[in-house]
C-alpha positions in Angstrom: 44.1 63.0 100.5 47.0 60.7 100.9 48.5 59.5 104.2 52.1 58.3 104.4 53.1 55.8 107.2 56.7 54.9 107.7 57.9 51.6 109.2 61.0 49.5 109.5 63.0 51.6 111.9 64.6 50.3 115.0 67.9 49.7 116.8 70.7 48.4 114.7 74.4 47.8 115.3 77.1 49.8 113.7 77.7 48.6 110.2 74.3 46.9 110.0 71.3 47.3 107.6 67.7 48.3 107.8 65.0 48.7 105.2 62.5 51.5 105.7 59.1 51.4 104.1 56.6 54.2 103.5 53.1 53.0 102.6 50.6 55.4 101.2 46.9 55.1 102.0 43.9 57.1 101.1 43.7 58.2 97.5 46.3 55.7 96.3 45.1 54.9 92.8 48.1 54.4 90.6 47.3 57.6 88.8 47.5 59.5 92.0 50.4 57.9 94.0 52.3 57.4 90.8 52.0 61.1 90.0 54.4 62.1 92.8 58.1 61.9 93.3 58.9 60.4 96.7 61.7 61.4 99.0 63.2 60.5 102.4 64.4 63.0 104.9 65.8 62.7 108.4 66.2 64.7 111.6 68.7 63.9 114.2 68.2 65.2 117.8 69.0 68.9 118.0 69.5 69.2 114.3 67.5 70.5 111.3 65.9 68.2 108.8 68.2 66.8 106.1 67.4 65.6 102.6 68.4 61.9 102.2 67.1 60.6 98.8 64.5 61.1 96.1 63.0 58.9 93.4 61.1 60.3 90.4 57.5 59.5 89.8 58.5 57.2 87.0 61.2 55.6 89.1 63.8 56.4 86.4 65.7 59.0 88.4 67.3 58.9 91.8 69.3 61.4 93.7 71.1 61.0 97.0 72.7 63.2 99.6 76.5 62.9 99.6 76.6 61.4 103.0 74.5 58.3 101.9 75.8 57.7 98.4 76.8 54.1 98.0 75.2 53.1 101.2 71.4 53.9 100.8 69.1 52.9 97.9 65.6 54.3 97.3 63.1 52.4 95.4 59.3 52.4 94.8 56.6 49.8 94.1 53.6 51.7 92.7 51.5 48.5 92.7 51.9 48.5 96.5 51.9 52.2 96.9 55.1 52.0 98.8 58.5 53.6 98.7 61.5 52.0 100.3 64.9 53.1 101.7 67.5 50.3 102.0 70.2 51.4 104.4 73.5 49.6 104.5 76.7 50.2 106.4 74.9 52.2 109.0 76.9 54.7 111.0 76.2 56.4 114.3 75.6 59.6 112.4 72.7 58.0 110.7 70.7 57.9 114.0 67.6 60.1 113.3 63.9 60.1 112.7 63.3 59.3 109.0 60.4 60.8 107.2 59.0 60.1 103.7 57.4 62.8 101.7 55.6 63.1 98.3 55.8 66.1 96.0 57.6 67.1 92.8 61.1 65.9 92.2 62.4 69.5 92.2 60.7 70.5 95.4 61.9 67.5 97.3 65.5 68.0 96.2 65.4 71.8 96.9 63.3 71.8 100.1 66.2 73.4 102.1 66.9 76.0 99.5 63.2 76.8 99.4 63.3 77.3 103.1 60.8 74.6 103.7 60.5 71.7 106.0 59.4 68.2 104.8 56.0 68.7 106.4 55.4 71.6 104.1 55.6 69.3 101.0 52.4 67.9 99.5 52.4 64.9 101.9 54.7 63.9 104.7 54.6 61.0 107.2 55.3 61.2 110.9 58.6 59.3 110.8 60.2 56.2 112.1 63.2 56.2 114.5 66.5 54.7 113.5 69.1 54.2 116.2 72.6 53.0 115.4 74.5 51.6 118.3 78.1 50.5 118.7 
């Protein structure tokens, strides 16, 4: 079993930056954690979950939702069993609970088309709140 715990959320001013972290614990040997693609999702109040970004298990592929391209960067450090989401130029619309999840690259990028929610992926954290204020 792997547990994912997000951190780094908080209150930030419009145009500011935050870096979210998602640390894995449990069965986190490099062969295990490194075997998964890692993704970030978000859910704003009253809205459905949205895919934000994914990074492949080898770290050689990244894919982003259009609304974060050029502003957010996903990265991973398998030595620390951690995936990051650097968020720059934050906008009010970025206010949401952000979740990280582990699964295959394809399932993470097609979770909505598959009719799934992030908590139905192999592993999903409980989220961290990001609030952007003006």
